[in-house]
N, C-alpha and C positions, 0 to 999 in steps of 0.2 A: 608656814613653808621653811624649811634646813638649808640654810647655805652649805656648800661643799668648803672645805678647807681648800686654800691655795687657789682656788677659782674665783675668789673675788666674788661679786654679787649673782652668780649664776645659783640659781635655786633648782635642787631634785626635783624632779617631776614626781607626782603622785601614783603609786602602782594600782594598777588597776587590779580591783578584788574578782577574784572569781566567783561568781555567782549562777545557780544552778539557773535562774531565769534566763543569764544571755547565753549558757548552753543549750538550753530548750529552744530559744530561739534561732540558733545556727542550728541544730539537727533541723527544726523545722524548715528552714530555707534552703537546705540540702535534701531535704526529703522533698519537696514542690519541685526543685529544678530537676529532681529524678523523675519526678511525675510528667512535668513539662517534656522532658526528653521522650520519654515513654510514649505520651501523647503523639509528638511528632510522628517517630517512627510509627506508629499506628496508623495515622491519616495518609504517611509514604504508601505503606502498605495496602491502605483501603484504593488509594486511587492507582497503583499497580494491578489492583485485583479487579478494580472498575473498569480499566482498560483492556485487560485481557479477556472480561466477561465479553465486553463489547465487542472484540475481534472473533471470539468464538461464537457468538451470536451473527455475527455477518456471515461468517462459513458455515453455520447453521441454515442459514435462510440460504444461502448459493446452493447448498448440497440438498436441501428441498426443491427448490427449483429445478435442479439437474434431475431428480428421482422424478418429479412431475413431468418433464419432456420425457424422459425415458420411457415411463410407463405410456405417454402418448405415443412414442413411435411403436413401442411394441403393440400397442394396441392397432395401430394401423399395419403394423406390419403382418399381425397375423389374421387381418379382414380378408375379406374376399376381393374387396376392389386392390388391394396391394398385388394380389394374386395375377387378377386381369393385367394389371399394367404390367408386372413384370414377363407376363407371357409376351404380351404383345411387343414390348421395345427391347427388351433383353433377349428373351426365348426365343422369338421369330417364329410364333405360333401362332394359329389360328385358330376361329373357331368353325365347325361345320356351316358352310352357308355363306362363309367369308368368299370375297374375292381379293387373293393378295395381290397387289400390284409391286413391282420391280422396277424400276427407273433402269433404264440402259441407255449409254451412250450411242448415238451412232456409228455405223461401223468404220468410219472412213474419216471421221471430224478429228479436228486437230484441237486442243484446247487453247483458249486464248490467254496470254499471258496479263498478268495483272501489272498495272505501271506502278513503279517505286518513285514516290514524289523526290524530288532532288533538296536536299536543305541547304540553303545558303547561309554562311555566317557574315552578321552585317559588317562593313569597314568598321573599324575602331581608329579613333585620332590618338596620336601618339602621346597625348597625356593623360588617355585613358588606359592605354597601357601600361605605363609607369604607375599610374594609381593602381592596375589591379594588381601589378608585380608588388605593390608595397603595404597596401590596405585588403588585399581581395575584396572589394566593392568597386562598384563601377560608378 
């Protein structure tokens, strides 16, 4: 080691020699870092696509169930039983040989009023009123 003039015993550091070996190691480390970042990005994309696939699969399952339900309703609506049910309940129709019965109220009857229940509030103590004002709990 040589001494620098004017600085006493301070010695100059050795210069690092440039070597292809060090350059290849640095390039290799940078390339590995790039590969790791690319792998991380691919894993994030895989996770997002997997979540999206699960959501779409749930929607497909729901739509298949809806389709099955609608097909069942269509099959019932086009059946003879549905036509007969509609004719009796909504169409006010009868079959030949049926005796329709129409209930009528007596001529001079007054309908009885239905009594309404009286709702009473329980009496609250003063401390309960104050507590209700401050914390909205009893």
